[in-house]
N, C-alpha and C positions, 0 to 999 in steps of 0.2 A: 550659149550657152550649155554647159556641160548641165547633167542632173545628177554630177558624180563631183567631193571635194577631191582635192589630191591625197587626203589619204585614205580615200575609198566610200566614206561616209555620204549618206543622201545631203545632196546640196540643196538650198531653197534657191530665191531669186538674187543673191549677191551673188552665186554660185560656192559659197562655203558650209561647209555643215553647222549645225550647231555648237562645237567644239570649236570651230574657229573663227567664229560670228563674232565682232567686236563689241564689247560687252558695256552696258552704260553705268556706270557706278552710282549707288545708290548714298543720296545724302544723308547725314543722321543729324535729327536735330538735338538729341541729347544722345549723352554716352547709354551702349549697349545695356549694361545690368549698372542700373542706379544702388547706390550705397545707402543706405541707413544710418549717417555716421555715431548718430546718438544709441542705435542698438547696437552697433558693431563695437562703442566703447563699451558699452555696459557688459558684454558678452565677452570679448578680453579680459574685465575685471572680476568677472566670474569665476572664468579660467584659470588667471593667473595673478590673483590678489593679494591681501598678506600673507596667507598662509604659504604659497608658492613661493613668495621674496623671502620668508625665513626660512625656506628647503635650498635656495642658493647662499644664504650665510651659514648654514650648520654642514657638519660632516656629514659622510656617508653613514646611515645607519647601519647597514649591513655590513662593511670592514673598517669605517670610522678612519679609516686614511687620506681621503682625498674627499673636495669639496663639494658640494651636493649639487643638484639639479633636482629640479621637482618632477616625480612620477605619479600621474594621477591612476588610482584604483578604485573604480574602474576608469577606462579610458574617457576621454572626452567622448569621442563617438558612440560611446555607451551611456553615457551621460554624465560621467565625471566632473567635478566642480572643483573649486578652488579649496574645499573641505575635505578632498579626498586626495590631496598631496601627500607624498612621502619625500625624505630626501635621498637620494642615490647617486653615488658619483659615476662619474661616465663608465668606467668597467663596470660596474655593477649594473647598470642601467642597461647600456646598446654595446658598450666597445670590446667586451672581454667574452665574449662566443659563449659556448656551451663549456659547462654549466654554471658559469658566472655572471653572464649578463641576463636580466629579467627579460629581455625581449625576444631571448635566442631559446629558451627554457621553460616548462611547463611550471607553473606555480609551484606545486607540490615538490618537485625537486628544485627549485630555487632557492626555495625554503628551507629545505632537508640541508641542501648544499652550505647554505652562509646561516642555518641554526637562529633564522629570525621569522617573526609571526609580521605580516605585513598589516592584518586588520588593526592589532595589537597599537603597531606605530603610529597608525595613522587616527586611534583616536588620540593618543598622545600627542600626538602633533595639533589636535584639535585642542585640547586642554592647554597647552604650552600658548598656544593663539589666541585662546579665551582670558588666559591668565594676562597676558600681554595689554589684551583690550581693556582689562580692570585695571591695571594700573595706568593708561591714560587717562581714563576717566578721575582718577583720584588725585 
C-alpha cells in the first residue's frame, strides 16, 4: 500500500486521501432550520398588511399613471413596517433607471425629479388606512 493517494495527497490505511475517502451521510432527525410558522405569518402581516394592500390598489403617487406596488420607506431591513409604505408604480419604483426609479437614485434627486415628498405621502397613506378602519368599525 502506498502512502500517497493517486492525486498526490497523503493516504491513510485505505490508500486514499481525505478528499477521496467515502463519506458517511449524517441522518437528520428534523429540518435543518425549523420555522416558527406563527412568527413568520405575524412578520409577513406586519410588513405587508392593509396599507401595503391599499398601495397595490392605488395608482403611483409620483406619476399617477400605473398601478402601484408597495414601497417601504425606511426599508424592511432598516425596520420599515406596513405603516411605512407608499404606492409607487414599477417604473418609479425599480424599473425606470436614473433619475426616475427610486432604487436607482438618491432620495433628494428622486424627490426633485418627481416633485414629490415621500414622508408627506407616507403620512397621507396612514390617514387613508385609519379612515378605512373607522368605516369598518361603524
